[in-house]
N, CA, C and O atoms as a Maestro MAE file, in Angstrom:
{
 s_m_m2io_version
 :::
 2.0.0
}

f_m_ct {
 s_m_title
 :::
 protein
 m_atom[256] {
  # First column is atom index #
  i_m_mmod_type
  r_m_x_coord
  r_m_y_coord
  r_m_z_coord
  i_m_residue_number
  s_m_chain_name
  s_m_pdb_residue_name
  s_m_pdb_atom_name
  i_m_atomic_number
  :::
  1 25 -25.591 -4.443 47.161 1 A "THR " " N  " 7
  2 3 -25.813 -5.870 47.529 1 A "THR " " CA " 6
  3 2 -25.328 -6.050 48.996 1 A "THR " " C  " 6
  4 15 -24.656 -5.202 49.583 1 A "THR " " O  " 8
  5 25 -25.705 -7.156 49.499 2 A "THR " " N  " 7
  6 3 -25.432 -7.421 50.934 2 A "THR " " CA " 6
  7 2 -23.898 -7.523 51.186 2 A "THR " " C  " 6
  8 15 -23.374 -7.025 52.182 2 A "THR " " O  " 8
  9 25 -23.208 -8.202 50.219 3 A "SER " " N  " 7
  10 3 -21.763 -8.338 50.407 3 A "SER " " CA " 6
  11 2 -21.068 -6.986 50.277 3 A "SER " " C  " 6
  12 15 -20.063 -6.771 50.955 3 A "SER " " O  " 8
  13 25 -21.542 -6.079 49.457 4 A "GLN " " N  " 7
  14 3 -20.988 -4.726 49.302 4 A "GLN " " CA " 6
  15 2 -21.150 -3.962 50.582 4 A "GLN " " C  " 6
  16 15 -20.225 -3.299 51.051 4 A "GLN " " O  " 8
  17 25 -22.368 -4.060 51.161 5 A "LEU " " N  " 7
  18 3 -22.719 -3.335 52.396 5 A "LEU " " CA " 6
  19 2 -21.798 -3.857 53.538 5 A "LEU " " C  " 6
  20 15 -21.296 -3.082 54.352 5 A "LEU " " O  " 8
  21 25 -21.608 -5.130 53.564 6 A "THR " " N  " 7
  22 3 -20.695 -5.731 54.585 6 A "THR " " CA " 6
  23 2 -19.298 -5.277 54.458 6 A "THR " " C  " 6
  24 15 -18.608 -4.988 55.435 6 A "THR " " O  " 8
  25 25 -18.887 -5.218 53.213 7 A "ALA " " N  " 7
  26 3 -17.456 -4.727 52.924 7 A "ALA " " CA " 6
  27 2 -17.333 -3.250 53.330 7 A "ALA " " C  " 6
  28 15 -16.345 -2.844 53.941 7 A "ALA " " O  " 8
  29 25 -18.348 -2.460 52.982 8 A "ASP " " N  " 7
  30 3 -18.329 -1.014 53.383 8 A "ASP " " CA " 6
  31 2 -18.329 -0.891 54.868 8 A "ASP " " C  " 6
  32 15 -17.605 -0.045 55.393 8 A "ASP " " O  " 8
  33 25 -19.066 -1.651 55.566 9 A "HIS " " N  " 7
  34 3 -19.145 -1.600 57.010 9 A "HIS " " CA " 6
  35 2 -17.872 -1.972 57.650 9 A "HIS " " C  " 6
  36 15 -17.454 -1.330 58.613 9 A "HIS " " O  " 8
  37 25 -17.210 -3.023 57.139 10 A "SER " " N  " 7
  38 3 -15.886 -3.442 57.593 10 A "SER " " CA " 6
  39 2 -14.868 -2.328 57.375 10 A "SER " " C  " 6
  40 15 -14.083 -2.025 58.274 10 A "SER " " O  " 8
  41 25 -14.871 -1.732 56.225 11 A "THR " " N  " 7
  42 3 -13.965 -0.556 55.971 11 A "THR " " CA " 6
  43 2 -14.186 0.534 56.889 11 A "THR " " C  " 6
  44 15 -13.227 1.103 57.410 11 A "THR " " O  " 8
  45 25 -15.423 0.880 57.134 12 A "THR " " N  " 7
  46 3 -15.753 1.956 58.057 12 A "THR " " CA " 6
  47 2 -15.214 1.645 59.493 12 A "THR " " C  " 6
  48 15 -14.639 2.510 60.153 12 A "THR " " O  " 8
  49 25 -15.419 0.406 59.936 13 A "GLU " " N  " 7
  50 3 -14.929 0.043 61.265 13 A "GLU " " CA " 6
  51 2 -13.394 0.118 61.337 13 A "GLU " " C  " 6
  52 15 -12.834 0.592 62.326 13 A "GLU " " O  " 8
  53 25 -12.730 -0.353 60.281 14 A "LEU " " N  " 7
  54 3 -11.264 -0.289 60.312 14 A "LEU " " CA " 6
  55 2 -10.774 1.198 60.397 14 A "LEU " " C  " 6
  56 15 -9.884 1.546 61.173 14 A "LEU " " O  " 8
  57 25 -11.401 2.019 59.571 15 A "LEU " " N  " 7
  58 3 -11.009 3.437 59.615 15 A "LEU " " CA " 6
  59 2 -11.325 4.053 60.976 15 A "LEU " " C  " 6
  60 15 -10.558 4.860 61.500 15 A "LEU " " O  " 8
  61 25 -12.427 3.672 61.518 16 A "ARG " " N  " 7
  62 3 -12.810 4.229 62.830 16 A "ARG " " CA " 6
  63 2 -11.828 3.826 63.885 16 A "ARG " " C  " 6
  64 15 -11.412 4.648 64.702 16 A "ARG " " O  " 8
  65 25 -11.434 2.519 63.879 17 A "ASN " " N  " 7
  66 3 -10.504 2.023 64.819 17 A "ASN " " CA " 6
  67 2 -9.154 2.689 64.653 17 A "ASN " " C  " 6
  68 15 -8.532 3.051 65.651 17 A "ASN " " O  " 8
  69 25 -8.687 2.862 63.457 18 A "LYS " " N  " 7
  70 3 -7.418 3.469 63.158 18 A "LYS " " CA " 6
  71 2 -7.490 4.939 63.689 18 A "LYS " " C  " 6
  72 15 -6.538 5.406 64.314 18 A "LYS " " O  " 8
  73 25 -8.569 5.634 63.451 19 A "GLY " " N  " 7
  74 3 -8.718 6.983 63.890 19 A "GLY " " CA " 6
  75 2 -8.655 7.126 65.374 19 A "GLY " " C  " 6
  76 15 -8.034 8.054 65.891 19 A "GLY " " O  " 8
  77 25 -9.301 6.200 66.079 20 A "GLN " " N  " 7
  78 3 -9.243 6.141 67.543 20 A "GLN " " CA " 6
  79 2 -7.785 5.988 68.088 20 A "GLN " " C  " 6
  80 15 -7.358 6.684 69.009 20 A "GLN " " O  " 8
  81 25 -7.063 5.040 67.459 21 A "ARG " " N  " 7
  82 3 -5.643 4.839 67.825 21 A "ARG " " CA " 6
  83 2 -4.826 6.084 67.602 21 A "ARG " " C  " 6
  84 15 -3.992 6.418 68.444 21 A "ARG " " O  " 8
  85 25 -5.032 6.802 66.481 22 A "ILE " " N  " 7
  86 3 -4.264 8.035 66.201 22 A "ILE " " CA " 6
  87 2 -4.618 9.044 67.241 22 A "ILE " " C  " 6
  88 15 -3.751 9.766 67.734 22 A "ILE " " O  " 8
  89 25 -5.946 9.114 67.605 23 A "GLY " " N  " 7
  90 3 -6.365 10.062 68.614 23 A "GLY " " CA " 6
  91 2 -5.728 9.822 69.993 23 A "GLY " " C  " 6
  92 15 -5.301 10.734 70.701 23 A "GLY " " O  " 8
  93 25 -5.701 8.494 70.321 24 A "GLU " " N  " 7
  94 3 -5.064 8.131 71.577 24 A "GLU " " CA " 6
  95 2 -3.573 8.502 71.616 24 A "GLU " " C  " 6
  96 15 -3.047 8.968 72.627 24 A "GLU " " O  " 8
  97 25 -2.925 8.276 70.480 25 A "GLU " " N  " 7
  98 3 -1.476 8.607 70.419 25 A "GLU " " CA " 6
  99 2 -1.297 10.078 70.601 25 A "GLU " " C  " 6
  100 15 -0.328 10.495 71.236 25 A "GLU " " O  " 8
  101 25 -2.203 10.908 70.064 26 A "ALA " " N  " 7
  102 3 -2.040 12.284 70.188 26 A "ALA " " CA " 6
  103 2 -2.235 12.758 71.612 26 A "ALA " " C  " 6
  104 15 -1.644 13.762 72.013 26 A "ALA " " O  " 8
  105 25 -3.059 12.051 72.395 27 A "HIS " " N  " 7
  106 3 -3.252 12.457 73.754 27 A "HIS " " CA " 6
  107 2 -2.357 11.778 74.811 27 A "HIS " " C  " 6
  108 15 -2.385 12.150 75.984 27 A "HIS " " O  " 8
  109 25 -1.586 10.806 74.395 28 A "SER " " N  " 7
  110 3 -0.723 10.069 75.305 28 A "SER " " CA " 6
  111 2 0.585 10.887 75.590 28 A "SER " " C  " 6
  112 15 1.142 11.487 74.670 28 A "SER " " O  " 8
  113 25 1.034 10.905 76.782 29 A "PRO " " N  " 7
  114 3 2.208 11.689 77.071 29 A "PRO " " CA " 6
  115 2 3.503 11.170 76.403 29 A "PRO " " C  " 6
  116 15 3.700 9.965 76.253 29 A "PRO " " O  " 8
  117 25 4.375 12.119 76.010 30 A "SER " " N  " 7
  118 3 5.557 11.623 75.382 30 A "SER " " CA " 6
  119 2 6.546 11.195 76.494 30 A "SER " " C  " 6
  120 15 6.324 11.451 77.677 30 A "SER " " O  " 8
  121 25 7.601 10.559 76.085 31 A "LEU " " N  " 7
  122 3 8.612 10.079 77.046 31 A "LEU " " CA " 6
  123 2 9.213 11.227 77.801 31 A "LEU " " C  " 6
  124 15 9.411 11.150 79.013 31 A "LEU " " O  " 8
  125 25 9.509 12.305 77.085 32 A "ASP " " N  " 7
  126 3 10.002 13.501 77.709 32 A "ASP " " CA " 6
  127 2 9.100 14.033 78.822 32 A "ASP " " C  " 6
  128 15 9.551 14.416 79.901 32 A "ASP " " O  " 8
  129 25 7.813 14.039 78.509 33 A "GLN " " N  " 7
  130 3 6.792 14.517 79.516 33 A "GLN " " CA " 6
  131 2 6.820 13.584 80.713 33 A "GLN " " C  " 6
  132 15 6.781 14.070 81.843 33 A "GLN " " O  " 8
  133 25 6.887 12.271 80.529 34 A "LEU " " N  " 7
  134 3 6.882 11.340 81.606 34 A "LEU " " CA " 6
  135 2 8.141 11.494 82.461 34 A "LEU " " C  " 6
  136 15 8.063 11.439 83.688 34 A "LEU " " O  " 8
  137 25 9.263 11.682 81.845 35 A "LEU " " N  " 7
  138 3 10.539 11.857 82.498 35 A "LEU " " CA " 6
  139 2 10.565 13.150 83.376 35 A "LEU " " C  " 6
  140 15 11.001 13.172 84.527 35 A "LEU " " O  " 8
  141 25 10.075 14.176 82.737 36 A "THR " " N  " 7
  142 3 9.955 15.524 83.407 36 A "THR " " CA " 6
  143 2 9.083 15.381 84.655 36 A "THR " " C  " 6
  144 15 9.445 15.841 85.738 36 A "THR " " O  " 8
  145 25 7.941 14.742 84.486 37 A "GLU " " N  " 7
  146 3 7.047 14.582 85.687 37 A "GLU " " CA " 6
  147 2 7.744 13.709 86.786 37 A "GLU " " C  " 6
  148 15 7.633 13.982 87.981 37 A "GLU " " O  " 8
  149 25 8.427 12.705 86.347 38 A "GLU " " N  " 7
  150 3 9.077 11.759 87.318 38 A "GLU " " CA " 6
  151 2 10.219 12.601 88.028 38 A "GLU " " C  " 6
  152 15 10.425 12.464 89.234 38 A "GLU " " O  " 8
  153 25 10.897 13.407 87.306 39 A "LYS " " N  " 7
  154 3 12.003 14.259 87.964 39 A "LYS " " CA " 6
  155 2 11.417 15.220 88.948 39 A "LYS " " C  " 6
  156 15 11.972 15.456 90.021 39 A "LYS " " O  " 8
  157 25 10.237 15.800 88.557 40 A "LYS " " N  " 7
  158 3 9.575 16.726 89.481 40 A "LYS " " CA " 6
  159 2 9.153 16.076 90.790 40 A "LYS " " C  " 6
  160 15 9.292 16.647 91.872 40 A "LYS " " O  " 8
  161 25 8.617 14.828 90.647 41 A "VAL " " N  " 7
  162 3 8.185 14.061 91.847 41 A "VAL " " CA " 6
  163 2 9.430 13.725 92.728 41 A "VAL " " C  " 6
  164 15 9.391 13.852 93.952 41 A "VAL " " O  " 8
  165 25 10.505 13.303 92.074 42 A "MET " " N  " 7
  166 3 11.715 12.976 92.852 42 A "MET " " CA " 6
  167 2 12.321 14.229 93.503 42 A "MET " " C  " 6
  168 15 12.824 14.149 94.625 42 A "MET " " O  " 8
  169 25 12.285 15.350 92.841 43 A "ASP " " N  " 7
  170 3 12.771 16.603 93.476 43 A "ASP " " CA " 6
  171 2 11.970 17.007 94.636 43 A "ASP " " C  " 6
  172 15 12.513 17.488 95.630 43 A "ASP " " O  " 8
  173 25 10.628 16.825 94.550 44 A "GLU " " N  " 7
  174 3 9.705 17.244 95.686 44 A "GLU " " CA " 6
  175 2 9.968 16.302 96.809 44 A "GLU " " C  " 6
  176 15 9.966 16.745 97.957 44 A "GLU " " O  " 8
  177 25 10.202 15.003 96.570 45 A "ARG " " N  " 7
  178 3 10.499 14.031 97.665 45 A "ARG " " CA " 6
  179 2 11.779 14.431 98.380 45 A "ARG " " C  " 6
  180 15 11.851 14.418 99.609 45 A "ARG " " O  " 8
  181 25 12.826 14.800 97.565 46 A "LYS " " N  " 7
  182 3 14.077 15.166 98.125 46 A "LYS " " CA " 6
  183 2 13.990 16.396 98.972 46 A "LYS " " C  " 6
  184 15 14.628 16.456 100.024 46 A "LYS " " O  " 8
  185 25 13.209 17.408 98.552 47 A "LEU " " N  " 7
  186 3 13.050 18.567 99.340 47 A "LEU " " CA " 6
  187 2 12.356 18.294 100.638 47 A "LEU " " C  " 6
  188 15 12.713 18.856 101.673 47 A "LEU " " O  " 8
  189 25 11.326 17.399 100.594 48 A "LYS " " N  " 7
  190 3 10.642 17.068 101.821 48 A "LYS " " CA " 6
  191 2 11.532 16.379 102.803 48 A "LYS " " C  " 6
  192 15 11.454 16.585 104.014 48 A "LYS " " O  " 8
  193 25 12.445 15.495 102.207 49 A "LYS " " N  " 7
  194 3 13.320 14.751 103.103 49 A "LYS " " CA " 6
  195 2 14.341 15.734 103.732 49 A "LYS " " C  " 6
  196 15 14.633 15.671 104.926 49 A "LYS " " O  " 8
  197 25 14.857 16.619 102.907 50 A "GLU " " N  " 7
  198 3 15.794 17.613 103.478 50 A "GLU " " CA " 6
  199 2 15.135 18.479 104.504 50 A "GLU " " C  " 6
  200 15 15.774 18.810 105.503 50 A "GLU " " O  " 8
  201 25 13.923 18.863 104.330 51 A "LYS " " N  " 7
  202 3 13.217 19.710 105.273 51 A "LYS " " CA " 6
  203 2 12.998 18.935 106.550 51 A "LYS " " C  " 6
  204 15 13.134 19.516 107.627 51 A "LYS " " O  " 8
  205 25 12.658 17.618 106.495 52 A "ALA " " N  " 7
  206 3 12.468 16.787 107.694 52 A "ALA " " CA " 6
  207 2 13.800 16.719 108.446 52 A "ALA " " C  " 6
  208 15 13.798 16.878 109.667 52 A "ALA " " O  " 8
  209 25 14.939 16.492 107.778 53 A "TYR " " N  " 7
  210 3 16.213 16.499 108.489 53 A "TYR " " CA " 6
  211 2 16.458 17.768 109.114 53 A "TYR " " C  " 6
  212 15 16.901 17.801 110.262 53 A "TYR " " O  " 8
  213 25 16.194 18.893 108.418 54 A "HIS " " N  " 7
  214 3 16.503 20.230 108.938 54 A "HIS " " CA " 6
  215 2 15.587 20.459 110.221 54 A "HIS " " C  " 6
  216 15 16.040 20.966 111.247 54 A "HIS " " O  " 8
  217 25 14.378 20.081 110.098 55 A "ASP " " N  " 7
  218 3 13.451 20.305 111.220 55 A "ASP " " CA " 6
  219 2 13.945 19.435 112.447 55 A "ASP " " C  " 6
  220 15 13.919 19.898 113.587 55 A "ASP " " O  " 8
  221 25 14.383 18.197 112.177 56 A "LYS " " N  " 7
  222 3 14.870 17.336 113.205 56 A "LYS " " CA " 6
  223 2 16.126 17.939 113.966 56 A "LYS " " C  " 6
  224 15 16.234 17.942 115.192 56 A "LYS " " O  " 8
  225 25 17.023 18.430 113.112 57 A "ASP " " N  " 7
  226 3 18.220 19.091 113.639 57 A "ASP " " CA " 6
  227 2 17.867 20.319 114.439 57 A "ASP " " C  " 6
  228 15 18.472 20.524 115.491 57 A "ASP " " O  " 8
  229 25 16.941 21.147 114.025 58 A "ALA " " N  " 7
  230 3 16.571 22.360 114.752 58 A "ALA " " CA " 6
  231 2 15.939 21.888 116.081 58 A "ALA " " C  " 6
  232 15 16.277 22.437 117.130 58 A "ALA " " O  " 8
  233 25 15.042 20.898 116.068 59 A "LEU " " N  " 7
  234 3 14.436 20.501 117.307 59 A "LEU " " CA " 6
  235 2 15.441 19.915 118.348 59 A "LEU " " C  " 6
  236 15 15.318 20.126 119.555 59 A "LEU " " O  " 8
  237 25 16.415 19.185 117.819 60 A "GLU " " N  " 7
  238 3 17.446 18.613 118.734 60 A "GLU " " CA " 6
  239 2 18.250 19.738 119.330 60 A "GLU " " C  " 6
  240 15 18.585 19.704 120.514 60 A "GLU " " O  " 8
  241 25 18.576 20.768 118.504 61 A "LYS " " N  " 7
  242 3 19.340 21.953 119.037 61 A "LYS " " CA " 6
  243 2 18.556 22.678 120.142 61 A "LYS " " C  " 6
  244 15 19.131 23.090 121.150 61 A "LYS " " O  " 8
  245 25 17.244 22.828 119.942 62 A "ARG " " N  " 7
  246 3 16.420 23.520 120.853 62 A "ARG " " CA " 6
  247 2 16.277 22.707 122.175 62 A "ARG " " C  " 6
  248 15 16.228 23.293 123.257 62 A "ARG " " O  " 8
  249 25 16.216 21.435 122.080 63 A "LEU " " N  " 7
  250 3 16.063 20.528 123.228 63 A "LEU " " CA " 6
  251 2 17.405 20.287 123.905 63 A "LEU " " C  " 6
  252 15 17.481 20.103 125.119 63 A "LEU " " O  " 8
  253 25 18.426 20.293 123.125 64 A "GLY " " N  " 7
  254 3 19.784 19.928 123.680 64 A "GLY " " CA " 6
  255 2 20.456 21.020 124.246 64 A "GLY " " C  " 6
  256 15 21.575 20.869 124.737 64 A "GLY " " O  " 8
  :::
 }
 m_bond[255] {
  # First column is bond index #
  i_m_from
  i_m_to
  i_m_order
  :::
  1 1 2 1
  2 2 3 1
  3 3 4 2
  4 3 5 1
  5 5 6 1
  6 6 7 1
  7 7 8 2
  8 7 9 1
  9 9 10 1
  10 10 11 1
  11 11 12 2
  12 11 13 1
  13 13 14 1
  14 14 15 1
  15 15 16 2
  16 15 17 1
  17 17 18 1
  18 18 19 1
  19 19 20 2
  20 19 21 1
  21 21 22 1
  22 22 23 1
  23 23 24 2
  24 23 25 1
  25 25 26 1
  26 26 27 1
  27 27 28 2
  28 27 29 1
  29 29 30 1
  30 30 31 1
  31 31 32 2
  32 31 33 1
  33 33 34 1
  34 34 35 1
  35 35 36 2
  36 35 37 1
  37 37 38 1
  38 38 39 1
  39 39 40 2
  40 39 41 1
  41 41 42 1
  42 42 43 1
  43 43 44 2
  44 43 45 1
  45 45 46 1
  46 46 47 1
  47 47 48 2
  48 47 49 1
  49 49 50 1
  50 50 51 1
  51 51 52 2
  52 51 53 1
  53 53 54 1
  54 54 55 1
  55 55 56 2
  56 55 57 1
  57 57 58 1
  58 58 59 1
  59 59 60 2
  60 59 61 1
  61 61 62 1
  62 62 63 1
  63 63 64 2
  64 63 65 1
  65 65 66 1
  66 66 67 1
  67 67 68 2
  68 67 69 1
  69 69 70 1
  70 70 71 1
  71 71 72 2
  72 71 73 1
  73 73 74 1
  74 74 75 1
  75 75 76 2
  76 75 77 1
  77 77 78 1
  78 78 79 1
  79 79 80 2
  80 79 81 1
  81 81 82 1
  82 82 83 1
  83 83 84 2
  84 83 85 1
  85 85 86 1
  86 86 87 1
  87 87 88 2
  88 87 89 1
  89 89 90 1
  90 90 91 1
  91 91 92 2
  92 91 93 1
  93 93 94 1
  94 94 95 1
  95 95 96 2
  96 95 97 1
  97 97 98 1
  98 98 99 1
  99 99 100 2
  100 99 101 1
  101 101 102 1
  102 102 103 1
  103 103 104 2
  104 103 105 1
  105 105 106 1
  106 106 107 1
  107 107 108 2
  108 107 109 1
  109 109 110 1
  110 110 111 1
  111 111 112 2
  112 111 113 1
  113 113 114 1
  114 114 115 1
  115 115 116 2
  116 115 117 1
  117 117 118 1
  118 118 119 1
  119 119 120 2
  120 119 121 1
  121 121 122 1
  122 122 123 1
  123 123 124 2
  124 123 125 1
  125 125 126 1
  126 126 127 1
  127 127 128 2
  128 127 129 1
  129 129 130 1
  130 130 131 1
  131 131 132 2
  132 131 133 1
  133 133 134 1
  134 134 135 1
  135 135 136 2
  136 135 137 1
  137 137 138 1
  138 138 139 1
  139 139 140 2
  140 139 141 1
  141 141 142 1
  142 142 143 1
  143 143 144 2
  144 143 145 1
  145 145 146 1
  146 146 147 1
  147 147 148 2
  148 147 149 1
  149 149 150 1
  150 150 151 1
  151 151 152 2
  152 151 153 1
  153 153 154 1
  154 154 155 1
  155 155 156 2
  156 155 157 1
  157 157 158 1
  158 158 159 1
  159 159 160 2
  160 159 161 1
  161 161 162 1
  162 162 163 1
  163 163 164 2
  164 163 165 1
  165 165 166 1
  166 166 167 1
  167 167 168 2
  168 167 169 1
  169 169 170 1
  170 170 171 1
  171 171 172 2
  172 171 173 1
  173 173 174 1
  174 174 175 1
  175 175 176 2
  176 175 177 1
  177 177 178 1
  178 178 179 1
  179 179 180 2
  180 179 181 1
  181 181 182 1
  182 182 183 1
  183 183 184 2
  184 183 185 1
  185 185 186 1
  186 186 187 1
  187 187 188 2
  188 187 189 1
  189 189 190 1
  190 190 191 1
  191 191 192 2
  192 191 193 1
  193 193 194 1
  194 194 195 1
  195 195 196 2
  196 195 197 1
  197 197 198 1
  198 198 199 1
  199 199 200 2
  200 199 201 1
  201 201 202 1
  202 202 203 1
  203 203 204 2
  204 203 205 1
  205 205 206 1
  206 206 207 1
  207 207 208 2
  208 207 209 1
  209 209 210 1
  210 210 211 1
  211 211 212 2
  212 211 213 1
  213 213 214 1
  214 214 215 1
  215 215 216 2
  216 215 217 1
  217 217 218 1
  218 218 219 1
  219 219 220 2
  220 219 221 1
  221 221 222 1
  222 222 223 1
  223 223 224 2
  224 223 225 1
  225 225 226 1
  226 226 227 1
  227 227 228 2
  228 227 229 1
  229 229 230 1
  230 230 231 1
  231 231 232 2
  232 231 233 1
  233 233 234 1
  234 234 235 1
  235 235 236 2
  236 235 237 1
  237 237 238 1
  238 238 239 1
  239 239 240 2
  240 239 241 1
  241 241 242 1
  242 242 243 1
  243 243 244 2
  244 243 245 1
  245 245 246 1
  246 246 247 1
  247 247 248 2
  248 247 249 1
  249 249 250 1
  250 250 251 1
  251 251 252 2
  252 251 253 1
  253 253 254 1
  254 254 255 1
  255 255 256 2
  :::
 }
}
């Protein structure tokens, strides 16, 4: 009947939406992954800053 088809369609949609959410959770990064990436970025910035200071000191020594 029409009402049974509508109910079946609604159930199918609910299951499909739930499956998509589960799939999204499986592909989303964990907190540990996010923190690891953030630490990596911060470490790279620190190294660049240290290199810039080192280069500046070396240049001043050569000029001075």
